[in-house]
N, C-alpha and C positions, 0 to 999 in steps of 0.2 A: 843735377837737375832732372826732374822727372819728365819723361817724354809725354807730350800731349798729342802729337800728330804721328810721328814716325814710329814704325814697328821694326821687325827684323828685315823687311823687304819693302822699304818705302812707306807711303801712306796708303791705307786701305780701309774701305768701309762701304756701307750701302749707299748707292748713288742717290744724289739729291737730298741727302739728310746728313746730319752729324758733321764729320770731317771730310765728306766727299760731295760738297756743294760747289756751285760755280763760284761763290764768293771765296771759299777757301782755296780753290784752284787758282783764282786770280791773285790771291795773297801769296801763294807759293811762288807763282811766276814773278811777282814783284820782289819778294824777299830773296829768292834764288838769283834773280837777275841782278839785284844789287850786290849780292855776295860775290858773284862771278864776274862783275864788271871791274876789270883792272887794266890799266894801260890806256893808250890813246887810239888803238885800232877799233874798227867797227865790230862790235861783238855779235856773236851768232849762236843761236840755240836750235837744236834739231828736235822735233817732236814727232813721235810715232804713236800708234794706238792699236788695240786689237779691234774686234768686230762688235763690241758691246754698243747697244743703243745709246748709253750715256756718254760715249765718246763724243757725240755731237754736242753735248752740254759742256763737257770739261775742256775740250780742245780749244774752242774760241776764248774761254775764260783764261786759260793759261797764256794763250797768245796775247791777249790784251795786257796781262800783267807784265810779260817780257817786253812788249813794245813800249809800255809806259816808262820802262827803265832804259830805253834807247837800244834794245837788242833787236837785231833782225831775226826772224823766225823762218825756219825751213820746215815745211809740213810734209811728212812722208806718207800719211794715210795709214791704212792697216798694214803693219809690218811686224815681224817677230822682234822681241826684245833684243836678241843678239844683233839683229840688223841695225837697230838704233845705236848700239854701242859701236859697231863697226863704222857706220856712217858718220858718227860724231867725230871719230878719228879721221876718216877720209876727207871730210869737209872742213877740217881744222876748226871745228866749232869749239866754243868755250864750255858748252854744256849740252847734254842730251837728256831727253825726257821720254819715258814710255808710259802711256796710259793703259793700264791693265790690272786686273785682279787675278791674273794667272789662271789657276784651275778652279777658282770660285764660280758660282752661278752668275748669270748675266746681270742680275740686279746689284751686284757689287762692282766696284771699280777701284783703281789704285793709281798712284803716281810714283814712278821710280825715276831717280835722278842719277845721271852719270857725269863724271868730270871730263875734261878735254881728252884724257887718255882712254876713255871708255870704261873706267872703273866706277863701281858703285861708291857712293859717298861714305866717308868715315862717320862714326858716331858723333865726333866732335863737330864736323861741318853740318850734319843734320841738326844738332842742337843749336848751332849758330843761326841756321835758317829759321828754326822755330822762334828764337828770340826776335829776329827781324820781323817775323809774321805778327808777333804780339805787339811790337812797338818799334817805330822808327823807319820803316821802309818808305812811308809816304813822304818823308822829308826829302827824298832823293829823286822824285819824279823829274824827268828831263823836260827842258823847255820844248815847246811844240815843234820847233824846227829840227829837233834832234830825235824825234820819235823814230822807233824802228819800223821796219817793213816786214811783210809776210809774203812768202811765195811757196808754191808746191814744187817738190822735186819729182818731176814726171817719170824719170827713169829709175826711181828708187828700187822697184822690184827687180829690174834687169841687173842693177849693180849688185844686189845681194845674191841673185842667182849665180852670177859669175864668180863672186867671192866664194860661195859655198862649193861650187864645182871645182875650184882651184885647190880646195883642201883635200880632194880625193886623189890618190896616187895616179900620176900621169900614165903609167904603164897598164892600168887596169880599166876594164869596162864592166858594166853590169848586164851585158847581153845574156839572155837565157834565164835571168833571175826574175821570179814572180814575187812582187812585194805588195802586201796590203798596207796601205798608208792612211791612217786616221788623223786628220788635221783638226779635229775638235771643233769644226766650224769657227775656227779662230784665226789668229794673225798669219799663219803660214798657209792658208788655203790656196793661195796662188803660187807661192814660191816653191814649197816642198815638192808637190807633184811634178813641177816643171824640171827641177834639178834631177830627180831620179829618172825621169823619162829621157832627158837629154844625155844622161850617162848610159842609157841603153836598157834600163829595167822595164819590165812589163809592170805598170803601176795600176793597182786596183784601189782607187781613192774613195775614202769615206770622209764625211764631215767637211765637205768643201762647198757648202751652200749656206753661208751665214745669213741670218735675217735680223740680227740685232739682239735676239733673245734666245737663240738656240746654242750659243757657245757653251761647250762642256756639258751639253744636255744629252745624257746617255751615250756619250762618246768621249774620245780623248784618253789621255794617259791615266786619269783617275777612274774612268769607267770603260775599261778596255774589252768588255765582253763582246761587243759588236765586232771589233777587230779580230778577236780570237775565233769567233764563229765564222767570219768570212774567210779566214786563213784555211780552216778545215773544209769549208764549202768549195773553195776554189783551188784547193791543193797548192797553196802558195808556199814559198820557201821560208818566208819570215813575215811577221807582222810588226809594224812600227806605229806607235801612237804618240802624238805630241800633245802638249797641253795648250791652253788658250792663247798664251803668248809665245809658245814654241821654244821656251828655254829649257825644257826637259823632255825626256822620252821614256817610254816603256816599250819593251819588245816582247814578242812571244815566238816560240819555236814553231816548226812545221806541224806540230800536233795541237797547237793552240794553247800551250802552256806558257804562263808568264815567266819571264826571266827578269829578275829585279836589277836595280842599278849597281849593286855590289858585284854581281857576276859580270855585268857589262864592263865595269871599270877594271876588274881583274883580268879579263880577256884582252882588253886593249892594252893595259899596262904590260902584260906578258908579251904580247906581240911587239910592242915598241921596245921592250927590253931585249928581246931576241934580235931585233933589227938595229940595235944600237941607238935608238931614238929617245929612250927614256932618260930624263934628266933627274939628278938628285938621288937616284937609287931609292926612290920612295913614291908612294901614292898618298895623296892627301884626301882624307875623308872626314866625316863628322862623327860625333859621339854616337850617332844612330846606326852606323855601319856594323855589320855582324862580326862577332869574334872570329868566325870561320874565315872571313877575308883577312883579318890580321894574321892568323896562323898560316894561311896560304902564302901571303907575301913573305913572311919570315922563312918559309920552307924553300923559296926560290932565291933567297939571299937579298931580299928587299925589305923595306920598312913600310908600315902604315902609320902615318902621322894623323892624329885626330884634332878636330877643331870644334868649336860651338856650331850649332845648327844655323845654316844660312850660307849661301854660296859666296857672299862677300868675305866671310871669315875664311872660307876655303881658299879663295883667291889671294887674300892677304898672306896666308901661310905658304902658299905656293911661291909667291914672290920672295918671301923671306928665306925659304929653304932651297930655292932654285929648282923647283919641280915643275913639270909641264903637264901632269895629269892629276886631276882632283875631282871631287864631286860628292854627291849625296846618294844615299840608298834609294831615295825617291825618284832618281833619274836625272837630277841636275848634274851634268858632266861638263867640266871645264877643261878644255884643251888649249893651253895658253900659247902653243905654237901658232894658233889660228885666231883666237878671240879672247876677250878679257872677262867674259861671263859665260854662264851655261848656255849652250847652243844645241838644242835637240836635233836639228837637221845635220849639223856638222858631226855630232857624236854618232848619229845614224850612219853617216857616210863612212866613218871609221869602223863601225860594226860590219857594214857591207864589204869594206875592203878586206877585213879579216876573213869573212865568209867566202869571198871570191878567191883569195889567196890559198886558203886551206882546202877548199873543196869538200868540206865536211858539213853535215846538217847542223843546224843551230842547236838542236837538242844535245848533240855531242860536244860541240865547240864551246858553248857558253855554260859549262859546268865545271869550273876550275876547282871548286871546293864544296864540301858538304856544310851547309849553314847550320849553326846552332838554332834550336827552337827559339823563337822570339815572339813575344806577345806585346801588342801595343793597344792601350785603352785610353779613351779620352773622358774627362770629367768636366762638364760645363760649370762655370761659376759666374757670379754677378760682377759686372765691371766695378772696380774699386776694391773688391775683396782681395785678401792675400792669404789664401788657404795654405800655401807652403810655409808660412810663418807660424802656423799652429803647432804647438808642442806635441800633440798626439800624432799629427801627420809626420813630423820629424822622427818620432819614435818608431812609427810603422815602417818608414823608409830604412832606418837603421836596423830594425829587426829583420827586414827582408834581405838586406845585404849580408847580414850575418848568416841567414839561412842558406844562402848560396855557397858559402864557405869557399870563396875564391874561384869557383867554377861557374862564373856568370857575372852579369852586370845588372844594376838598376839605374835607369836614367829617367829622372823626373824633371820636366821643364814646362814653363808656360809657353803657349803658342804666341808667336809674335803677330799673328793676324786675326785671331779670334779669342774670346774669353774661355779658353780651354786649358786644363792641366793635362799634359800628355805623360802617360805612365808607360814606360817601356821596361820589360823584364826579359832577360836573356839567360839561358843556361842549358845544360845538357839533359835536364830532367823535365819533361813536359808537365807532369803533375805538380812539381815544386814551383815552377815559374807561374803556373795558374794560381796556386795558393798565394804566393807572394804578391802577384799583381792584384788579385781580388782583395787582399787585406789592405793594400795601400789605397786602392780605389775607394773601398768602404770608409777608410779613415778620412780621405779627402771629402767624400760626400757628406759624412757626418759633420765635418768642420764647416762646410758650406751651409748646411741647414741650421747650424747653431749660431752663425754670425748674423 
C-alpha cells in the first residue's frame, strides 16, 4: 500500500494545509486512539510539542480525537521528542505523540507517534493507522459517559531534567567547562541549559527565546554558525547545537570547527568499549555514514552495521543485534542504555563526560578517523513523479558506481520529508566524486524536466 500520510519520520507538512491541518490531526488522534485501545483499563496518551505557532492548532485537534475514542490525554507542553518517549514509558501510557517538524522552518509541523515502550511505530502499524484514517474510525466513537479527559503534567520539565542528569556519570562534574549551547529556539530551550548548569558547567545559551516563528531560524544544528562564532568569541571549550525538537545535536571544537555525528559516535563508542560498556561489539549507523568510520571501527576490532536512513531503522537494528550505540551522521545519536530514540541532550552529556574524563581539547579528542571526501546534492522533483524509475537515471547511477571501482560509494534515495532526491557520492578522489555526483544530478534533473 502506498503511504498517503506517513513518511520516514511520522507525518510532516506545511501547517494548516495538506496533511497538516486540524482535521487531519483529529483523524490521526481518532485512528491511532482506536488502534491502541486494547483491554479494559483506562487508556492514556502523552502529547508533547515544540515551540511552533501551529502547535496551538494541532494539539487541541489531536486531543479531541483521542478523547472521542475514550483515551485520557496528558499534555506536556513544549518538550523534546526524547522526553515524550521517556514520559510515555514512565507514565505507563499506551501511546506518545510529539508535534514537531524537527529541523524544518516554523511554518512546517509534524506528528510523530510512539508505542507504550517509547519506540517509533513500525511501517505496518503506520499503514494500519492510515487505513483507519480513511475509513472506519468513526464507527468506534465512545458513548458520552466514556469520553476521555485531558490534563497538563506540570512537572514534566523537572522530570526530564532529572532523567537527563542521571545519564551523566555520577563521579563526574562539569565544573570549569565553558559550553556554548544553542537550543534552536525549540523544544529544549528550558531543559538543556538547566541540565548543564546543574552539573556545574558555565553555560552560554543561544536560541532560548522562542516566539512561535523563530524556531531553527539562523540557529540550531542545521545552522550552527552562530554557535561557532560564539565559541570563538567567548573562548569556550565546546559548542553544542540542538535541533527544533532536540533529538539530534551537532558539536564544534574550541576553534569553532564543526565535528559531525560520525566522529561523535566513534568517540563515544571507543570510550564505552574501553570502559567495558559497549554491547554487541558494534556501532549501528545508516548508509550515509562515512567509509572512514567503517574502517576505523574495524581497526579497533569492532563492526559498523548499516541501516536505511531514519533513526527508527537504527533502533530496530540495535535491538536485533544487541547494540547500545547507534545513530546518523546528521547527529541523531541513540544510546539505548538511556532512551529509545535519538536524544541530543543525553548524547551531549556523553560527549561532555568523555571530554571531562580525558582532559583533552575537543579538536584532539573527536578526530578518531580521517573521513573520505563525501559530496551530497539534492534535486527537487514534483510530488507524484518517480525520477529514480527512469532508465537514464538508473544508467547514470550504474556508470557512477563503476567509475569508483570499489573505492567509494553511491547512495541515492528519496527524502522521506520533502520531494527531494538525495545524491551522495563518497570516495578517495575529490575530482572523481564531483564528476560522478554531477552526472547523476544532471540525469535526475533531465528526467524531471521530461516527465
